[in-house]
N, C-alpha and C positions, 0 to 999 in steps of 0.2 A: 464551901462556897467556891473555892478555886476550882475543884473538880467539876462543879456544876457549870461554871463559866467556860471551861475547856470543852465540855460536852456541847454547849451552845455554839461555840465557834466551829467545832467539827461539823455540826449539822448545817451551819451557814455555808461552809465550804463545799457542800454537796455530798457529805458522808451521811448515810442513813442513821438517824438517831433511833434509839429503842422505841420511841413513841411513833415513828413514821409508819403510816399504814401502807399496805400494798397499793392502794389506789393512788396515793400521793407519790409513791416511787414511780409508778407508771406515767403519771402526768409529767414528772420531771424528765423522764427518759424518752418520751415519744418523739420530741423534735429530733433527737439524735438518731433514733430508729428510722424516722421518716427520711432524713437526709441519707442515711446508709442505703435505704431501699431505693431512693431515686438514683443514687450513684451506681448501684448494681444494674438498674434498668437501663441507664444511659450507656454503661459499658457494654451490656448485652446487646442493646440495639446497634451500637456502633461496630462492634467486633463480630457479632454473629448474625444478626438479622437487620434488615432495613426495609422500610415500607415506601411504596411509590404509588402515584396516581397515573393511570394510563391516559395519555394526552390525546390519542387519536384512535381511529377505527382500523389501523393497519394490521392489528392482530385479531380482528373480528373473523369468525364468531367466537373464537376461544376467549378473547378478552375484548371488552367493549369500552368505549370512551367513558372515563370517569370511574372505572373499576379501581378499587384499591387492592394492591397486591403485596405479598410478603416475599422477600428475597432472602434466601439462605446463602450467606457470604462464603462460608468455608467450602461450598461446592464449586466455587470459581476455579479451584485447582483440579477439578475432575469433570470438565464439561464434555458432553458427548453429543452425538447426532440426535436430534429430536428434542433436546432440552430447550425450554424457553428461558431466555436469559435477559438480564439488564446489563448494558455495557456503556462505557464512555466513548462516544463517537468522535471525540476531538481528533482532528487530523485525518479522519476517514469520511465520516458522514457530516462532519462540521468543520469549520475553519480551524487551522492550527493556531495555537497561542503564539503571540509575538515573543520576541526574545526576552522582554522585561517580565512577561508572565511565566515563561518556561524555566527561569532560573532565579536564584537568589531567595530572599526571604519570602516573597509571595508564593513561590513554588513550595517551600517548606510548610508554610501555614496551610496551603491548600491540601497538601498530602496528609497532614495531621488531621485536618477537618474531615477529609474523605474517609480516613481510617476509622473515625469515630462516628460516622454517619451524618456529618454536617455537610451535605453536598448541595450545590446550587441547583442541580437537576436540569440545567439548560442544555447540556450536551448528552444527556442520558437517553438511551433508546431501549425498547423492549422488542425482541425478535426471536424467531426460532432458528436454532443451529441446524443447518442442512448438511454442511460438510466441514470436516476438520482437516488439519494439515496432512497433505499427501493424497486427499480424495480428489477424484475427478467428478465434477458436478456438471450435468447437462440438462437443459430443458428444451423440449421440442416445440414446434409451432402450435401444438395443441395444449400446451401448458403442463405436460407431463414431465416430472422431474426424475432424473436417473442419477444414482450415486454409485460410482464404480461399476457401471453397467446394470445395476439393479433398479428397476422402476419402483418408486415409492408409492405405496398406498397411503394417501393422505386424506382420510375422512374429515379431518379438522379444517382443511383448507378450502377457501373459495377460489377456484382456479380459473374462473371466467375472466377474460381480459388480462391474462397473465403477462402479456408483453412479448417482446421479441425473443427468439430462441438464442441460447448461448451454450458454450462448451468451455469450461475452465478447469484448471488444476489448482487446488488450494495450496499455497506455500506452507512450509513447516512453520508452526507457531502461530498460525492464523486461522480464522473461521470464515465460512460463507454463511450468511444469515439472510433469512427472508421472512416477511410478514405472512400471516395466514390468509389475509385478504390480498391476494396476489394482484388485483387490479387497483389497489389503493394503498400501496406501501412504498415508502422510501427506504429501500434496503440495498443489499449488495448489487442487485441488478442495475440500480440507478447510478452506481459509481464505478462501473466497469472501466471507464476511461480515466479514473482518478488514480493517484499514487496508491499502490497496494491492490489495484485491480478490483476494488469493491470489497475486498476481504478486510476483516477486523482483527487486530492483534488479540490473541488469547489473553494476554495480560491485562487487556482493557475491560475484561468482564468483571462486573461488580459481584454478581452471584446468580444463582438459579432461582427462577420463580417457582415457589413451592405451594402457593395457595393464594386465595382471594378472600378478603374479609369484608368487603363491601362491594355491591349491596348484600345485605344479609340473606336475601333469597338465593344468592349464588355462593354462599359461604362454603368453603371447602378447598381441597387440593386440586392440582392439575394432573391429568394423565401423564405418566412418565414415559417418554420416548415411544409414543403410541404406534409408530409405523416403521421406524428406521432400523430396528434390529429384529423385526419379526421374520420368521421363516415363512416361505410361501409366496414372497414377492416374485413377480415375473421378471425375466431378463430380456434386454433388447438384443 
């Protein structure tokens, strides 16, 4: 009798009894397995990938308003010309945070949230990297873009109404970014007179856009650096 009672208590405490069936063990364990799965998904989403919704037509025709995109965050440490990236435009494309937001507990909470993928999205932009630190980027009055003297062949870009000509050198550790829809994009050209001369800190990059998952008719990846590193571009 004593041994029988001990066996019952062990079963009540979650230890499988000899009479427990495989299905009953699975039923008891599935909540734990589900929680573990959700934890892995959350960590993966926060540390490796993040999803965004494209808010405007500035990257058309490559990306359209409402497209859902996937961003690979580890690629933020290896951004190159031609990459389409998501970055935090605070202080360059958007207003700087005031002192209370830039320091203390609120800054710590925001940093942790960003690291795990819980971003407000209010200051995030998606653009194409045209120049990196040390590059000379020039656009003529016809909308043709030159990087270090090489004219870019940009089949992805709508260059009509590209705006006024410019000629700049990208500072070290910064990026020159432009939208593919040159006539309808708030990008580095729009902020030439701002601190940083329109360039974005490389450290502000969230990650590289590697694919689109919505709409399903456009499901797939994006071309990687389609024009910027190709041989055969003409020189000015």
